[in-house]
C-alpha positions as CSV (number, residue, x, y, z in Angstrom):
1,M,-0.1,0.0,0.1
2,F,1.2,3.2,-1.0
3,Q,3.0,5.3,2.6
4,Y,1.5,8.9,2.4
5,K,4.4,11.3,4.0
6,A,3.2,14.8,2.9
7,L,-0.5,13.4,4.3
8,R,-2.4,11.9,6.8
9,W,-5.2,10.0,5.8
10,S,-8.0,8.5,8.5
11,V,-11.3,7.4,8.7
12,H,-13.4,8.4,11.1
13,A,-17.2,7.3,12.4
14,P,-19.6,10.4,13.0
15,P,-20.3,11.5,16.3
16,G,-22.8,9.5,17.9
17,N,-23.0,6.9,15.0
18,P,-19.6,4.8,16.2
19,K,-20.6,2.0,13.8
20,E,-20.2,3.8,10.1
21,P,-16.8,5.1,9.7
22,S,-17.9,7.8,7.0
23,I,-16.2,10.9,6.9
24,G,-12.3,11.1,5.9
25,L,-9.7,13.6,7.0
26,V,-7.4,14.7,4.7
27,T,-4.5,16.4,6.8
28,L,-1.8,18.9,4.8
29,N,0.8,17.2,6.6
30,R,4.1,19.7,6.8
31,P,4.1,22.1,9.8
32,E,7.3,22.7,9.4
33,A,6.8,24.7,6.1
34,L,3.1,25.8,6.9
35,N,1.8,23.2,4.9
36,A,3.4,24.2,1.6
37,I,2.8,21.6,-0.9
38,D,5.4,20.1,-2.2
39,V,6.2,18.5,-5.4
40,R,5.6,15.2,-3.3
41,M,2.1,16.6,-1.7
42,R,1.0,17.2,-5.2
43,V,1.6,13.8,-6.4
44,E,0.2,12.4,-2.3
45,L,-2.9,14.4,-3.5
46,D,-3.8,13.0,-6.9
47,I,-2.9,9.3,-5.6
48,L,-5.7,10.2,-2.6
49,F,-8.0,11.4,-4.3
50,D,-8.0,8.8,-6.8
51,Q,-8.4,6.6,-3.5
52,I,-11.5,7.9,-2.0
53,A,-13.5,8.4,-5.6
54,R,-13.5,4.9,-5.5
55,D,-14.3,4.2,-1.4
56,D,-18.3,4.5,-1.6
57,S,-18.0,4.5,2.3
58,I,-16.6,8.0,2.5
59,R,-19.8,10.1,2.2
60,V,-18.0,13.4,4.0
61,V,-14.4,14.4,3.4
62,I,-12.8,17.3,5.6
63,T,-9.3,18.6,4.5
64,T,-7.3,20.7,7.3
65,G,-3.7,21.2,7.9
66,E,-1.2,19.9,10.9
67,G,0.1,23.2,13.0
68,R,-0.6,26.5,13.0
69,G,-2.2,26.7,9.4
70,F,-3.5,25.0,6.1
71,S,-1.2,25.9,3.6
72,A,0.8,28.8,2.6
73,G,0.5,27.4,-1.0
74,G,3.2,26.1,-3.4
75,D,6.6,25.3,-1.9
76,L,8.9,26.8,-4.2
77,R,12.0,25.9,-3.2
78,T,11.2,22.1,-4.6
79,E,9.2,23.7,-7.5
80,A,12.2,25.7,-8.2
81,A,14.3,22.4,-8.9
82,P,14.1,22.1,-12.9
83,L,15.0,25.7,-13.1
84,G,18.0,25.5,-11.8
85,A,17.7,25.2,-7.2
86,L,21.3,23.5,-7.3
87,D,22.0,23.2,-3.7
88,E,22.3,19.3,-2.5
89,E,19.0,18.8,-1.0
90,H,17.3,20.0,-3.9
91,D,19.7,19.2,-6.5
92,F,17.3,18.0,-9.8
93,G,20.2,15.7,-11.0
94,A,21.4,15.8,-14.3
95,F,20.5,14.7,-17.0
96,G,23.5,14.9,-20.2
97,A,22.2,16.0,-23.3
98,Y,18.5,15.9,-21.9
99,S,19.3,18.2,-19.3
100,D,17.0,21.3,-21.4
101,L,14.3,18.6,-22.3
102,A,14.2,16.6,-19.0
103,N,14.0,20.0,-16.9
104,Y,11.2,21.5,-19.5
105,F,8.9,17.6,-18.9
106,F,9.2,18.1,-15.3
107,N,8.7,21.7,-14.5
108,D,5.6,21.5,-16.5
109,L,4.6,17.9,-15.4
110,R,4.3,19.7,-11.4
111,H,1.7,22.0,-12.6
112,A,-0.3,19.3,-14.7
113,V,0.1,16.8,-11.3
114,I,-1.7,19.7,-8.6
115,Q,-4.2,21.0,-11.5
116,R,-5.4,17.2,-11.9
117,A,-6.0,16.2,-8.5
118,I,-7.7,19.8,-7.9
119,R,-9.7,18.3,-10.6
120,K,-10.3,15.0,-8.6
121,L,-11.0,16.9,-5.4
122,E,-14.0,18.9,-7.1
123,E,-15.5,15.2,-8.9
124,L,-15.4,13.8,-5.6
125,R,-19.7,12.3,-5.1
126,A,-18.3,12.7,-1.3
127,V,-19.4,16.4,0.2
128,T,-16.2,18.3,0.7
129,I,-15.4,20.1,3.5
130,A,-12.0,23.0,4.0
131,A,-11.6,23.3,7.6
132,I,-9.1,26.0,7.1
133,N,-7.0,26.9,10.3
134,G,-5.1,29.2,9.8
135,P,-2.7,31.0,6.6
136,A,-4.5,29.4,3.5
137,V,-2.5,31.2,0.7
138,G,-1.6,30.4,-3.0
139,I,-2.9,27.0,-4.0
140,G,-3.9,26.5,0.0
141,L,-6.4,29.1,-0.9
142,E,-7.1,27.5,-4.1
143,L,-7.7,23.8,-2.7
144,A,-10.1,25.0,-0.1
145,T,-12.2,27.0,-3.1
146,A,-12.4,23.3,-4.6
147,C,-14.3,22.1,-1.4
148,D,-17.9,22.3,-1.4
149,I,-17.9,24.3,1.9
150,R,-15.9,26.1,3.6
151,Y,-15.3,26.9,7.7
152,A,-12.4,29.0,9.1
153,S,-10.5,29.4,12.5
154,D,-10.9,32.5,13.9
155,R,-7.4,32.9,13.4
156,A,-7.0,31.8,9.6
157,R,-6.0,34.8,7.1
158,L,-6.5,33.9,3.2
159,G,-4.8,35.4,-0.1
160,E,-4.4,34.5,-4.1
161,V,-1.1,35.5,-3.6
162,A,0.2,34.2,-7.3
163,V,-0.3,37.2,-9.0
164,P,2.3,39.4,-7.0
165,A,5.0,36.8,-6.7
166,G,4.9,36.1,-10.7
167,F,2.8,33.7,-10.9
168,V,-1.0,33.0,-12.1
169,P,-3.8,31.5,-10.3
170,E,-3.3,28.0,-11.9
171,S,-5.2,25.6,-9.3
172,G,-8.6,26.5,-9.6
173,G,-8.7,29.8,-8.1
174,A,-9.6,32.2,-11.2
175,R,-12.4,29.8,-11.9
176,N,-13.6,29.1,-8.4
177,L,-13.2,32.9,-6.9
178,P,-15.7,34.6,-8.5
179,K,-18.4,31.7,-8.3
180,L,-17.7,32.5,-4.4
181,V,-17.6,36.2,-4.5
182,G,-17.8,37.6,-7.5
183,I,-15.9,38.7,-10.7
184,G,-14.5,41.9,-9.2
185,R,-14.0,41.3,-5.9
186,A,-12.5,38.2,-7.2
187,M,-10.6,40.3,-9.6
188,E,-9.1,42.3,-6.7
189,L,-8.2,39.6,-5.0
190,I,-5.9,38.0,-7.4
191,L,-4.7,41.2,-8.9
192,T,-3.6,43.0,-5.3
193,G,-2.3,39.6,-3.8
194,E,-4.6,41.3,-0.6
195,I,-4.7,38.7,2.6
196,I,-8.3,38.9,4.4
197,D,-9.0,37.7,7.5
198,A,-11.6,35.2,8.9
199,A,-14.3,37.7,9.4
200,E,-14.1,39.7,6.1
201,A,-13.5,35.9,4.4
202,E,-16.7,35.2,6.1
203,R,-18.2,38.9,4.8
204,I,-17.6,38.2,1.3
205,G,-18.6,34.8,1.2
206,L,-15.4,33.0,1.0
207,V,-16.0,30.9,3.5
208,D,-19.3,30.0,4.7
209,R,-18.6,30.2,8.8
210,V,-15.9,31.5,11.3
211,F,-15.5,29.1,14.2
212,P,-13.3,30.0,17.3
213,H,-9.8,28.6,16.8
214,E,-9.7,25.8,19.5
215,K,-13.5,24.2,18.5
216,L,-13.2,24.5,14.6
217,L,-12.5,20.3,13.9
218,D,-15.1,19.9,16.7
219,E,-17.7,22.2,14.9
220,V,-16.6,20.8,11.6
221,F,-17.2,17.2,12.5
222,A,-20.1,17.6,13.8
223,I,-21.6,19.4,10.8
224,A,-19.9,16.8,8.7
225,G,-22.0,14.0,11.0
226,R,-25.2,15.1,10.2
227,I,-24.2,15.4,6.7
228,A,-23.0,11.8,6.5
229,A,-26.5,10.5,8.9
230,A,-28.5,11.8,6.1
231,P,-29.6,9.3,3.3
232,Y,-26.9,8.3,1.2
233,L,-28.6,9.2,-2.2
234,S,-30.1,12.2,-1.4
235,V,-26.8,14.1,-0.1
236,R,-24.9,12.5,-3.5
237,Q,-28.0,13.4,-6.1
238,A,-28.4,16.8,-4.2
239,K,-24.5,17.8,-4.9
240,A,-24.6,16.8,-7.8
241,L,-27.7,19.3,-8.9
């Protein structure tokens, strides 16, 4: 069985129904890097969402971050490897005459993998919830916007920071943000890189509810339990509709 390193995956029973484990918990697990999404985490997300899609016992999937935040976005050190980050830890390797081709291919591949993983998250039949327990920026925010519902800690900070960093919101942000906050506010967030707090995110509809930090996961699990306890086919068809 594949061993997850950058993620943790666990399945839990709904509160009050211990005999039917049906709530999956995805934990981004690179707390030392504020759960920045490196190349390995991209691959693991892609694999895990396939695993979840095949498991009809999972009715709700919660995604959160280990430690003090949800996700700081893309891990620029590991992403820079094909572009010449040649310290010992991130040396991309020598490919001889194929060096330029390999660099081009793997630079493109890392984009394709995260985009594919985000699409798989969006297409899960289970209800998906982001439990945003702290900073969620860049790809981290885009991962949250790909979920059906977003709940935030009162310590959360959210921002689409790709453009000021010289990139674009390539992982669904440009498509999903306008659905949540409207085209004008989405354009403003994307083009300025503004980082907003949880209260403002709730006010504009970027998150659905804000909870005290210490109670976030308990509150999210309580809501997930209510969803998981509802008639199975009704929930799935309602989400599809």
